[in-house]
N, C-alpha and C positions, 0 to 999 in steps of 0.2 A: 623256452617259455617267458613269458613278459614278467619282469621284475612286479613287486607289489606296488611300488609307487607308479609305474606306468599302468597297471591295471586299475588302480584308483583314479588315475587322470582319466583313463577311457571312461570309466563308469561316471564320473562327474559330467564328462561330455555328453553322455548318452542319457542322462538323467532330465527328466520332465520338470521344468520349473514351477508347473503348476500341482502336479500331485507328488513331486519329489520320489519317484519310483523311475526304472528303467521304462524308457518309452514303449508304448505298444502300439504298433502300425503308426511310426512316425511321419508326421507331414511338416513340410516347411512353407514358410509364408514370405512375403516379397522382401522383408529385411533380412532374411537368411536364417533367424532363430528357428529352430524345430520344437514340437510338441506332440504329446499323444493325441491321435485323432480324436478320441472321445473327450479327452481335457479340453481341446480346443474348440468343439462343437459346443460343449456345455458353458465355455466361456462367452462365446459369441451369442448363444441363446438361439431361440427359433428366429426365423426370418420374420422381419416387419414389413415386408412388400411383397407384392406377387412375384411368382416365380421367375418373370422376366426380367424383374429388376433386384433378385436377390443377389447376385454376384457383385452388385455395386454397393451393397452395405459396407461402411468403413468402420474399422474398429483400432485401437490401439495395442501394439503388441505388449503383452504383460511384462516384458524384460527392459525394453528401450523405449517404449511409448511411440514407435515409429507406426504410422498408418498402414494399414493392409485390408483389402478386400476380401469378402467370403470366396470370391472367384479365384483368389491367388493361393488357394492351399494346394500344394503338389506333394504326393507320396515321396518320401525320402529313402529309396530302397538301398542305397548304399549304408545309410545309417541303420536301416533295418538288418541287414546282414552283420553289421557289427556287432548290434545288441544282442541278436541270436548266437554269435561266437561268444559273447560275455556271458551270457547265460548258462552256455554249456561249460566254460570254464568254470565259473563260479558253482556248478552242480558237481563236478569234479571234486572241486576243493573242498564242497561241504562232504562229499562222501568219504574223502581221504580223512577229513577231521572226525567225522562219526567213527570211523573204523580206527582211529588212533585213540579216541576216547574210550572204546571199547576195550582197547587193549590195555589201557592204564584205568583200571577200576578204582574207585575211591577205596580207602583203608580208614579204619577207625582211628582217630588220633589218638585215644586213650588205649587201647588194646592192640592196636596193629593188625587186627583182624580185616577180612573183607566184609563191606557194608551190603549184605545181602537180604536185611530185613527191613521192615518200614513200620515203624510204631504210630498208629493211628491216634492214639491219644495225645502224643506230643507232636506227631507230624514231621518225624525226624528218621532219617536213615540211620540204622544201628547194626552192631553185629551180634553174634550169637553169644559173646560173653556179657555184652550191655543187657542183653534180654534176662539172661540168668543169673547174673551178680551185680548188675550195675544199677543205675537210677530207673531203668525201664522194667525191672522186675515186676511180674504181674499186669503189665500193660497188653492192651490189644496189639497183637503184632501179625505181620503177613510177608510172606515172599514178595520181594520187588517185582518180580515178573508177574506177580498176580494182580497187585493193586495198580501198577502203572498204565494199562490200558483205560482204565476208568478215569484217572486224572488227566490222561493225554486228551480224551474226549473233552473233559471240562475245559481245560486249556484252550483247545481248538475253538469250542464255542464262545469262550470269551474273547479269542482272536476275531471271529467272524463279528460279535458286536463292535469291538472296537474299530474294524475296518469300516462297518457301517456308519459308526460315527465320524470316521475321517472322511468319507465320502461327503457326507452332509456337512462337515466344515468346509471342505473344498468347494461345495457350491455355495456356501454363505460367503467366502470368501470372494467368488467370482461376482455374486451379486453385489456384494459391497464396492468391489472395484468399479463395476459398472453403474453403482449409484454415484459414486465419486463423479466419475466422468460426465454423468446426465447433470448433476447439480452444478458442475461447473460450468458446463454448457448453457443451461438455463440462467445461471448467474449472469454470464456473459452478455446471454441475450437480452435479459433484463436491464443491464446496464446501458446497452447501445439505445434500448426504446427511451429510458429515462434521460440520457444526454441527447438524443435526437429532439426531444420535445422541450427540453430546457435551453437548447439552442435557438429556439423561437422566441424565448422570453426575453426582456428588458434586463438591463444589468441591476436593477433592484432585486431581481429573483435568483441572482447567483448564490445567495449564501441559503436559499431555500434547497437549491440544487445540491450544494454540498452537503447539506443535512441529509437528504434522501439517500445519497451516495453512502454516506458514513453508515447510515443505519443499514443498507444492504450489505455492505461490506462486513459490518459486524455480525449481520445474520448469517452471510455467508461463512465466516471464519467459526462461529459458534456451532454451525451445523457440520462442516468439515471437520471440526476440532472431534465431534463425537462420533463421525463416521470413521475417521481415522483412529480413534480409541477402538472402537468396534473392530477395525481391522487387525489392529494390534494383537488385540485380545484373541481373536480367532487364528492368527499365527501362533501365537503362544500356546493356545489348547492345541494345534495342530502338531507342535513340536512334543508336547507331552504324550499326545496319543502315539505318535512315530515311537517315542521312547518306551512306552509300555508294549506296542506290538514287537518292537524289536527283541526286547526281553523276553517275551512269551515266546516268539518264535524260535529265538535261540535254545530255550527249553525244550520245546517240542523237536528240535534238530537234534539234540545232544543226546546222550546215553539217558538209560533209564535213571540211574542215580543222580544225574545233574538234574533230570526233570522233576526229581521228588525232593530235591534239597530245597527246603523252604518254599514248597509250593504252596501251601495255605496262604503265605503272606503274599506271593505274587498274585495268587488269586484275589485275595482282598484287596489288594492295591488297585486290581484292574477293574473290580465290581465298583470300586467308589467313583471312578472315572465318570464325569457327566460332560456333556456338550451344552454349554450355556449360550442360547442363541442370542445374539445382539439385539439390543432395543429396536423395535420397529420406528423408524423415523419418517415424519412426512416430507416429502420433496418438493411441498407446495412453497411458494416465496411468500412471504408474510408481508414484507415491504412492498405495499401499494403506492403507487405515483398517481396525482391527479393532476390534470393540465388545468390551470387556472383559468378557466373560460370566461369568467367574470372580467378578467384583464383584457381580452380579445374583445369582449363587449364594449368595454369602456374605450378602447382604441378605436372600434367603429362608431362610437358616439361623437368622439372627438373629431374625427374626420368628416362627420356628417354636418358640422357647423361651419360657418363662415370664418369665423373668429377661431383663434387657437386655443381658447380657454372656455370653460364652462364651470359656473359656481356649484353645481350639484357633484362634480367629480371629486374622487380623494383627493388629499393633497398632493400625495406621492405621484399619481398618474399627471395630476396637472403640472406639477413641476418638472417630471421627466419629459413631458412633451415638449415644454418651453426650451428646457435645456437641449434637446435634440434639434429644437428649431434653430436654435442660436449655433448650435455645432455645425448643421448642415448649412445654414444662411448666415454666416457670421456678420456680413455687411448691414443686417436688418437691427443689430444689436441696439444703435441710438435710438430707434424709432420704436421698439417693442419693449424695451424695460421700462419706459414710463407706466405703460398700462399695466405691465407685469407687477410692478411695485405696488401700484393701488388696488389691484385685484388681491395682492397678498396682504395688504394692511387690514381688509375686512376679514381675511379669512385665518390668518396666524395671530391667533389671540391668546394662546397658553404657551406655557414653558415647553411642553412636549411638542407642538407644533413648530415652534421655533428652532428646537433641537434638530427636528426633522428636515426641515427645510435647509439649514445650515449644512447638515451630514450629506443631503442629496447632492448640493452645490459642490460641496467640498470633495465628494468622492468623484464625481464627474471631471472636475478641474485637475485631480492630480492623476487620474487613469486615463482620460482620454487627452493626448497632445493636442489634438485640433481645438479643444475648446479651452485649453490653458490660458490663452492670452485674454478671450472673451469672458472666461470664469472670473479671471482678475478684474477686469472692467465691471462685471456684474456686481461683485463682491463690494467694490468701491460704491457703485450706485445705490445699492440696498443700505450699506452702511451710513449713507448720507440721507436716504430718503424713506426708508421703512420704520413707519411710526409704530414701533411696538417695543415695551420694556417689559421682560419677564422677570422673573426669580433669578434666572441666570445672567440677567443684563440686557445689553441691546444686542442687535444683530452682529456688530463687530465684535463685541466682547466675547461672544459665543464663538464666533470664527477663530477668534485668537486662543481660547482655550482649545478648540480643536488642533490649531497649529502647534501650540504648545506642547500637545500630547505628542505628537509626532517629532518635534524639535528635540526634545529631551533625550529620548533614546538614539539619538542620531549615530553615535560610536558603535553601538551594538548592530544598527541596521546596515550601516557602510560594511561591517565585516561580516554581515550574516549570508544567508543563503541567496541564492539569484533572485528568487520571487521576492525575499524581504529588500534586496537591494533595489529592484526595480520599481516597487512600491515607494522608497524612499527617493529615488531619483525624480519620481513624478511630484513628491512634495516639495523638493529643493527647487524644480523648475517654476513651479506654480508659486513659491514664495519670491521668486527672483522677479516674476512677472508682477506679484502684488506690491513688491517693493521698488519696482522700476522707478517710477516717479518720486526719486529721493529728495527731500526738502532740504537743501544745502543750509538754509539758515534756520530750520526749525528745530525744536527741540527732540523731535523724535529720531533725528538723523544719526546722531551717534549709536543709540541702541540698534537702529535697523541695519547700520553698517557692521556692528560688531555680530548682529546674528547671521549675516552672510558671510562673513569672515569666518565665524563658527563653522559654518557650513563648508566652505572651501577646505578649511583645515583638517575637517575629518575626512573629506572625500581625498585628498592628497595624502593624509596619513595611511589610507589603505589602497594603495595605487594598483589596484587592478584594472581591466580595460574598461569595464562599463563605468567605474568611480570616475575614471580619468575623463571620460568622454563628458560625463555628466558635468564635471567641474569645468571643462572647455566651454559647453554651451553655457553655463551659468555666467562665465566671466566674459563670453561675447553677448549676453545679455545685459548684464550689470556693469562690467567693466568701467566703461567710461564714467557712469556715475559715481561709482565706488571709488576711483580714482580721484576725481574731483572733490568729493567728500572729505577723504582723507587729507587731500592737500589744503582744503580750507581748514582743517583742524590742527594743520602743521605736522602731519605724520606722513611717512614713508612706507607705509604698509604695502603699497602696490609692489614696490621693490622687492620686499620680501616674497610676496606670492610669486611673482615671476621668477626669482631666483629658485624656489622651490620646484618650480616647474620645468626650469632648465635641467636642475639635478636629476628629476624623475626622468625627461627624456633621456638623459646622457647614463644614467645608473641603473634603472628599474627595467628588467626584463619584459617589457610590455610588447604588444606587437607592433609591426613596422607603421601600419596605419595610424596607429595612435600615437607615434613618436613623431609622425609627420603632422597630425592636428596640433599636438603641444608646441612644435617648434614654429609652425604657422601663427600659433595664438601669440608667442612671443615676438614674432616679427609684426604683428597686426598691432600689438601694443606700442612697438618702437616707431611706429608711424602716427602715434596719437589716436590709435584706436579708429583710424581712416577718416577722421573728423576734419573737417574744414574749420581754422581758426574763428573763433567767436569774439567779435567786436563788442565793446562796453554797449554800443548803442543798442545792438540787438538784445543784448540781456535786459534793458531798460524796457524794451517793447514786450518782452514776455509778461502774461498776466501774473498778478501777484498770488491768485487763487486757482491754481492749475485744477480743473474739474476731475483730471484723472489722478489726483493725488490721494492716495488712500491713508487716512487717517486712523490711528489705532487708539485703543483704549489702555489704559494703565496695565502693568505688567501683572501676571496672574499668581504671584506667590512664587515661593522657592522652586528651583528646577534646575536641572543639570547644567551646567555652563552659562552661557549669556542669556538672559531673559529676552523674550521679544519685545518690541519697543514698546515705550509708554506715549500716551497722548500728549499734546501740549497743554500747558497749564491753563490756557484760556479756551479749551476745547468744550463745546457745548453740544447738548443735543440738538441734532440736524432736524429733528422733527418739528422744532419751534422756530425754525429759520423762516 
């Protein structure tokens, strides 16, 4: 005969994970798990397609979530034979237990006599001495054999009711599991639709896309949380029902004395059990998305005109179209910027409009590498020719405020997540383009050089690959001008920077490609950045006022580290030139 532990293990293997009973007509699915045939059919529900396509309906295994199709159900005859043997073995054990209990009748703890009477007033088993001399004297009593059939029927009726509740609970669990799967599928389908639509939009709609996705995710989590709470509650109710059923079944299968001991309490506990049906939740998605049709209409109007601008268009569309024009055709920058600035002078008349203009140009210049150089040139041109002063100041003052906002948290950005570092690198290289025409003799030079040195220091202080690549790009862009500026100030800062780069290449565990980039940069600097020596005559031939030189405004107040450059003392409003 199998040991108790072996029988227990065999029973666990033969138990249906849906109804938690020994399987009836076990069937297996493609992943290898088996269930009761009736339980699995209730789980998959009625067919949702014509008979010819029913077998291709796909579901998820309740245990491992592996996909299976209705047509993959196969009877598991070997498991069925094992279950039949288990049932016979358990039946024999129950009969042996009943016989043993009948042989070991309960005795009165107080008098030691056989408990062959039942006190109906107290609902207790008593002996003849309790009836005549104890606390049950004068109570209504009867022989155990006479009253046990009636109570047995009551207990069996209670079992039937609890089993009905258990079946309803199992059905509710299956429905809830299906709802969770359907809800996830609908959420995923909705997410794909939203993303597909927003991919067609311009960059200024990215924030709106993130907003919709966040709201959809929040709605998903809220509803899923409520569904999971309902599922957990059903599981808990199922366990309670099984406990009560097992208790009553054990009573019914035991001796008459065991059946009647505290029978009223057992009945009262079973009668108060109720199945709490989960809250009915709507699976209709509330997060609606609307493709901005006005945006496409405006784009159509833009293309219908010979010129690239139209005064009646919103400022954001007008500016984005020009920025896209410069990004795709950078060679037309010089000829188009004058007309662009003239149009803006008549349209950018408020502080809000100026802030929006600067924000649009800044976002495009820091996020789109192809526009970085053109964006710096555009900012230089508008700082000299855009005739507007708002409460926030001129165009260049508002631009410096935006740069200062990204410059101050540079240390946090350089050691942040990959997305934060990528945005920071765009800002660094844009600022390099903006400060590229360093004025060696100008009052702004020292502050500009200090700002670029601060960016180099923070990139080299956090030597991950992308930070080091950004530092190399910045030095290739501004290295010659930086070294000239430091030498003009009598400083040897470039020696310190190059020494740090050599140390990083030798000591920091960066990738092989990045090490090669660092060493090639050191080699480039040793060859004077690949420059041809400049004669004094060529210096005199250079224009005194370089039109590409970006003149900045005074510093923007206290900030972390080095402030961005201040303006020359004799700087004046270019709108009056």
